[in-house]
A tleap script that builds the chain and sets N, CA, C and O, in Angstrom:
source leaprc.protein.ff14SB
mol = sequence {
  NMET LEU TRP PHE ASN ASP VAL LYS ASN LEU
  GLY VAL ILE GLU THR GLU GLU GLY LYS LEU
  PRO VAL HIE GLY ASP ASP PHE LEU PRO GLY
  GLN ALA PRO VAL GLY ARG CYS LYS GLY LEU
  VAL VAL SER PHE THR VAL ALA ASP ASP GLN
  PRO GLU ARG ARG ALA VAL GLN VAL SER VAL
  VAL PRO GLU VAL VAL CGLY
}
set mol.1.N position { 1.452 -1.394 -5.962 }
set mol.1.CA position { 0.044 -1.321 -5.610 }
set mol.1.C position { -0.753 -1.989 -6.715 }
set mol.1.O position { -0.465 -1.842 -7.903 }
set mol.2.N position { -1.746 -2.714 -6.290 }
set mol.2.CA position { -2.681 -3.281 -7.248 }
set mol.2.C position { -3.852 -2.294 -7.398 }
set mol.2.O position { -4.276 -1.983 -8.511 }
set mol.3.N position { -4.361 -1.811 -6.263 }
set mol.3.CA position { -5.402 -0.777 -6.281 }
set mol.3.C position { -5.537 -0.162 -4.901 }
set mol.3.O position { -5.120 -0.744 -3.899 }
set mol.4.N position { -6.132 1.033 -4.866 }
set mol.4.CA position { -6.464 1.703 -3.613 }
set mol.4.C position { -7.690 2.558 -3.854 }
set mol.4.O position { -7.730 3.338 -4.806 }
set mol.5.N position { -8.688 2.418 -2.999 }
set mol.5.CA position { -9.910 3.203 -3.096 }
set mol.5.C position { -9.880 4.228 -1.973 }
set mol.5.O position { -10.057 3.879 -0.806 }
set mol.6.N position { -9.652 5.508 -2.324 }
set mol.6.CA position { -9.530 6.535 -1.291 }
set mol.6.C position { -10.856 6.829 -0.596 }
set mol.6.O position { -10.855 7.375 0.507 }
set mol.7.N position { -11.983 6.484 -1.211 }
set mol.7.CA position { -13.283 6.665 -0.563 }
set mol.7.C position { -13.472 5.602 0.529 }
set mol.7.O position { -13.917 5.914 1.634 }
set mol.8.N position { -13.134 4.366 0.218 }
set mol.8.CA position { -13.257 3.271 1.194 }
set mol.8.C position { -12.037 3.181 2.110 }
set mol.8.O position { -12.065 2.478 3.120 }
set mol.9.N position { -10.950 3.905 1.748 }
set mol.9.CA position { -9.726 3.920 2.544 }
set mol.9.C position { -9.123 2.522 2.669 }
set mol.9.O position { -8.643 2.130 3.733 }
set mol.10.N position { -9.157 1.776 1.561 }
set mol.10.CA position { -8.708 0.399 1.539 }
set mol.10.C position { -8.083 0.072 0.190 }
set mol.10.O position { -8.515 0.587 -0.841 }
set mol.11.N position { -7.073 -0.779 0.200 }
set mol.11.CA position { -6.439 -1.169 -1.054 }
set mol.11.C position { -5.761 -2.517 -0.934 }
set mol.11.O position { -5.869 -3.201 0.084 }
set mol.12.N position { -5.053 -2.890 -2.007 }
set mol.12.CA position { -4.339 -4.163 -2.053 }
set mol.12.C position { -2.974 -3.928 -2.681 }
set mol.12.O position { -2.842 -3.249 -3.699 }
set mol.13.N position { -1.966 -4.508 -2.046 }
set mol.13.CA position { -0.611 -4.495 -2.580 }
set mol.13.C position { -0.323 -5.909 -3.058 }
set mol.13.O position { -0.546 -6.874 -2.327 }
set mol.14.N position { 0.177 -6.032 -4.293 }
set mol.14.CA position { 0.521 -7.342 -4.830 }
set mol.14.C position { 2.012 -7.572 -4.609 }
set mol.14.O position { 2.839 -6.750 -5.003 }
set mol.15.N position { 2.351 -8.695 -3.976 }
set mol.15.CA position { 3.739 -9.040 -3.693 }
set mol.15.C position { 4.072 -10.372 -4.358 }
set mol.15.O position { 3.198 -11.032 -4.921 }
set mol.16.N position { 5.322 -10.753 -4.289 }
set mol.16.CA position { 5.720 -12.059 -4.824 }
set mol.16.C position { 5.079 -13.207 -4.045 }
set mol.16.O position { 4.885 -14.296 -4.584 }
set mol.17.N position { 4.754 -12.959 -2.779 }
set mol.17.CA position { 4.142 -13.987 -1.936 }
set mol.17.C position { 2.618 -13.980 -1.991 }
set mol.17.O position { 1.979 -14.862 -1.416 }
set mol.18.N position { 2.035 -13.017 -2.661 }
set mol.18.CA position { 0.578 -12.923 -2.740 }
set mol.18.C position { 0.106 -11.503 -2.521 }
set mol.18.O position { 0.888 -10.556 -2.606 }
set mol.19.N position { -1.165 -11.362 -2.241 }
set mol.19.CA position { -1.768 -10.039 -2.072 }
set mol.19.C position { -1.915 -9.707 -0.588 }
set mol.19.O position { -2.232 -10.568 0.233 }
set mol.20.N position { -1.674 -8.427 -0.267 }
set mol.20.CA position { -1.810 -7.944 1.104 }
set mol.20.C position { -2.788 -6.787 1.133 }
set mol.20.O position { -2.681 -5.874 0.315 }
set mol.21.N position { -3.738 -6.803 2.055 }
set mol.21.CA position { -4.603 -5.636 2.196 }
set mol.21.C position { -3.826 -4.492 2.848 }
set mol.21.O position { -2.886 -4.716 3.611 }
set mol.22.N position { -4.232 -3.278 2.535 }
set mol.22.CA position { -3.640 -2.100 3.151 }
set mol.22.C position { -4.751 -1.103 3.444 }
set mol.22.O position { -5.594 -0.824 2.592 }
set mol.23.N position { -4.740 -0.571 4.660 }
set mol.23.CA position { -5.705 0.438 5.070 }
set mol.23.C position { -5.070 1.807 4.881 }
set mol.23.O position { -3.852 1.943 5.002 }
set mol.24.N position { -5.855 2.800 4.591 }
set mol.24.CA position { -5.342 4.148 4.396 }
set mol.24.C position { -4.563 4.660 5.588 }
set mol.24.O position { -3.606 5.417 5.424 }
set mol.25.N position { -4.959 4.259 6.786 }
set mol.25.CA position { -4.270 4.686 8.003 }
set mol.25.C position { -2.875 4.084 8.124 }
set mol.25.O position { -2.070 4.545 8.934 }
set mol.26.N position { -2.578 3.052 7.323 }
set mol.26.CA position { -1.276 2.387 7.393 }
set mol.26.C position { -0.237 2.991 6.458 }
set mol.26.O position { 0.905 2.532 6.423 }
set mol.27.N position { -0.622 4.023 5.694 }
set mol.27.CA position { 0.345 4.764 4.888 }
set mol.27.C position { 1.020 5.803 5.780 }
set mol.27.O position { 0.397 6.334 6.699 }
set mol.28.N position { 2.266 6.086 5.515 }
set mol.28.CA position { 2.935 7.167 6.227 }
set mol.28.C position { 2.246 8.475 5.864 }
set mol.28.O position { 1.634 8.558 4.799 }
set mol.29.N position { 2.322 9.495 6.705 }
set mol.29.CA position { 1.628 10.764 6.434 }
set mol.29.C position { 1.925 11.314 5.034 }
set mol.29.O position { 3.079 11.447 4.629 }
set mol.30.N position { 0.841 11.628 4.309 }
set mol.30.CA position { 0.965 12.201 2.973 }
set mol.30.C position { 1.309 11.208 1.879 }
set mol.30.O position { 1.562 11.620 0.746 }
set mol.31.N position { 1.327 9.912 2.175 }
set mol.31.CA position { 1.747 8.907 1.200 }
set mol.31.C position { 0.600 8.112 0.571 }
set mol.31.O position { 0.823 7.397 -0.406 }
set mol.32.N position { -0.597 8.216 1.096 }
set mol.32.CA position { -1.716 7.448 0.532 }
set mol.32.C position { -2.005 7.920 -0.888 }
set mol.32.O position { -2.104 9.122 -1.134 }
set mol.33.N position { -2.141 6.980 -1.826 }
set mol.33.CA position { -2.385 7.373 -3.216 }
set mol.33.C position { -3.786 7.936 -3.416 }
set mol.33.O position { -4.725 7.582 -2.703 }
set mol.34.N position { -3.903 8.808 -4.390 }
set mol.34.CA position { -5.192 9.373 -4.778 }
set mol.34.C position { -5.335 9.121 -6.270 }
set mol.34.O position { -4.428 9.418 -7.048 }
set mol.35.N position { -6.469 8.577 -6.662 }
set mol.35.CA position { -6.673 8.278 -8.081 }
set mol.35.C position { -6.013 6.966 -8.472 }
set mol.35.O position { -5.770 6.104 -7.627 }
set mol.36.N position { -5.727 6.824 -9.755 }
set mol.36.CA position { -5.142 5.573 -10.271 }
set mol.36.C position { -3.768 5.320 -9.658 }
set mol.36.O position { -2.919 6.210 -9.600 }
set mol.37.N position { -3.571 4.088 -9.206 }
set mol.37.CA position { -2.280 3.773 -8.600 }
set mol.37.C position { -1.785 2.379 -8.968 }
set mol.37.O position { -0.792 1.913 -8.408 }
set mol.38.N position { -2.460 1.705 -9.902 }
set mol.38.CA position { -2.019 0.368 -10.295 }
set mol.38.C position { -0.591 0.448 -10.816 }
set mol.38.O position { -0.281 1.254 -11.693 }
set mol.39.N position { 0.268 -0.393 -10.268 }
set mol.39.CA position { 1.661 -0.426 -10.677 }
set mol.39.C position { 2.559 0.505 -9.880 }
set mol.39.O position { 3.776 0.503 -10.062 }
set mol.40.N position { 1.966 1.303 -8.995 }
set mol.40.CA position { 2.749 2.207 -8.154 }
set mol.40.C position { 3.634 1.371 -7.221 }
set mol.40.O position { 3.149 0.455 -6.557 }
set mol.41.N position { 4.919 1.688 -7.175 }
set mol.41.CA position { 5.847 0.939 -6.334 }
set mol.41.C position { 5.829 1.529 -4.926 }
set mol.41.O position { 5.974 2.737 -4.739 }
set mol.42.N position { 5.649 0.648 -3.943 }
set mol.42.CA position { 5.602 1.080 -2.550 }
set mol.42.C position { 6.534 0.216 -1.709 }
set mol.42.O position { 6.847 -0.919 -2.071 }
set mol.43.N position { 6.969 0.768 -0.591 }
set mol.43.CA position { 7.699 -0.026 0.395 }
set mol.43.C position { 6.792 -0.156 1.613 }
set mol.43.O position { 5.966 0.717 1.876 }
set mol.44.N position { 6.951 -1.251 2.355 }
set mol.44.CA position { 6.054 -1.507 3.479 }
set mol.44.C position { 6.643 -2.559 4.398 }
set mol.44.O position { 7.625 -3.225 4.068 }
set mol.45.N position { 6.026 -2.691 5.548 }
set mol.45.CA position { 6.331 -3.740 6.510 }
set mol.45.C position { 5.084 -4.605 6.624 }
set mol.45.O position { 3.966 -4.100 6.520 }
set mol.46.N position { 5.267 -5.896 6.836 }
set mol.46.CA position { 4.128 -6.800 6.995 }
set mol.46.C position { 3.822 -6.947 8.481 }
set mol.46.O position { 4.701 -7.283 9.275 }
set mol.47.N position { 2.568 -6.693 8.849 }
set mol.47.CA position { 2.113 -6.855 10.228 }
set mol.47.C position { 1.451 -8.225 10.366 }
set mol.47.O position { 0.401 -8.483 9.778 }
set mol.48.N position { 2.070 -9.081 11.136 }
set mol.48.CA position { 1.509 -10.419 11.384 }
set mol.48.C position { 0.778 -10.497 12.721 }
set mol.48.O position { 0.124 -11.496 13.019 }
set mol.49.N position { 0.890 -9.439 13.523 }
set mol.49.CA position { 0.293 -9.464 14.855 }
set mol.49.C position { -1.144 -8.977 14.879 }
set mol.49.O position { -1.759 -8.912 15.943 }
set mol.50.N position { -1.680 -8.637 13.733 }
set mol.50.CA position { -3.059 -8.167 13.617 }
set mol.50.C position { -3.979 -9.363 13.361 }
set mol.50.O position { -3.496 -10.457 13.067 }
set mol.51.N position { -5.294 -9.169 13.467 }
set mol.51.CA position { -6.213 -10.271 13.141 }
set mol.51.C position { -6.021 -10.781 11.711 }
set mol.51.O position { -6.226 -11.962 11.429 }
set mol.52.N position { -5.623 -9.873 10.812 }
set mol.52.CA position { -5.317 -10.291 9.444 }
set mol.52.C position { -3.926 -9.771 9.076 }
set mol.52.O position { -3.529 -8.687 9.503 }
set mol.53.N position { -3.209 -10.534 8.299 }
set mol.53.CA position { -1.891 -10.115 7.823 }
set mol.53.C position { -2.106 -8.956 6.860 }
set mol.53.O position { -2.917 -9.053 5.939 }
set mol.54.N position { -1.367 -7.836 7.074 }
set mol.54.CA position { -1.563 -6.688 6.197 }
set mol.54.C position { -0.306 -5.840 6.124 }
set mol.54.O position { 0.618 -6.009 6.919 }
set mol.55.N position { -0.281 -4.929 5.166 }
set mol.55.CA position { 0.848 -4.024 4.984 }
set mol.55.C position { 0.680 -2.813 5.899 }
set mol.55.O position { -0.415 -2.266 6.028 }
set mol.56.N position { 1.789 -2.400 6.537 }
set mol.56.CA position { 1.783 -1.216 7.392 }
set mol.56.C position { 3.034 -0.389 7.068 }
set mol.56.O position { 3.931 -0.861 6.370 }
set mol.57.N position { 3.086 0.821 7.570 }
set mol.57.CA position { 4.199 1.738 7.325 }
set mol.57.C position { 4.491 1.834 5.830 }
set mol.57.O position { 5.640 1.742 5.396 }
set mol.58.N position { 3.431 2.021 5.058 }
set mol.58.CA position { 3.532 2.031 3.603 }
set mol.58.C position { 3.925 3.416 3.104 }
set mol.58.O position { 3.393 4.431 3.556 }
set mol.59.N position { 4.870 3.437 2.160 }
set mol.59.CA position { 5.256 4.696 1.534 }
set mol.59.C position { 5.516 4.454 0.059 }
set mol.59.O position { 5.883 3.352 -0.349 }
set mol.60.N position { 5.320 5.494 -0.733 }
set mol.60.CA position { 5.537 5.423 -2.170 }
set mol.60.C position { 7.035 5.534 -2.433 }
set mol.60.O position { 7.708 6.398 -1.870 }
set mol.61.N position { 7.553 4.656 -3.291 }
set mol.61.CA position { 8.955 4.720 -3.687 }
set mol.61.C position { 9.064 5.712 -4.834 }
set mol.61.O position { 8.422 5.536 -5.869 }
set mol.62.N position { 9.874 6.757 -4.660 }
set mol.62.CA position { 9.988 7.772 -5.720 }
set mol.62.C position { 10.483 7.140 -7.031 }
set mol.62.O position { 11.363 6.278 -7.034 }
set mol.63.N position { 9.899 7.591 -8.123 }
set mol.63.CA position { 10.284 7.102 -9.445 }
set mol.63.C position { 11.603 7.740 -9.839 }
set mol.63.O position { 11.760 8.960 -9.773 }
set mol.64.N position { 12.550 6.908 -10.248 }
set mol.64.CA position { 13.858 7.411 -10.654 }
set mol.64.C position { 13.835 7.650 -12.163 }
set mol.64.O position { 13.561 6.735 -12.940 }
set mol.65.N position { 14.119 8.861 -12.563 }
set mol.65.CA position { 14.157 9.203 -13.986 }
set mol.65.C position { 15.627 9.356 -14.363 }
set mol.65.O position { 16.348 10.172 -13.788 }
set mol.66.N position { 16.051 8.569 -15.325 }
set mol.66.CA position { 17.466 8.617 -15.650 }
set mol.66.C position { 17.666 8.854 -17.058 }
set mol.66.O position { 18.807 8.926 -17.516 }
savepdb mol mol.pdb
quit
């Protein structure tokens, strides 16, 4: 994640191919970040069938502590 604004329900995911917008409704239930999330690792699918290319089915990848 590059950023997510929970008030505006909108954010941006930075990928190797560029930046993708993400709407709060496109996170899986209970997965939308609250507060600071820069650098948060997420998994997602890219929706190309929408008016704009965006991330959908977004979920937070659990941090592995080893």
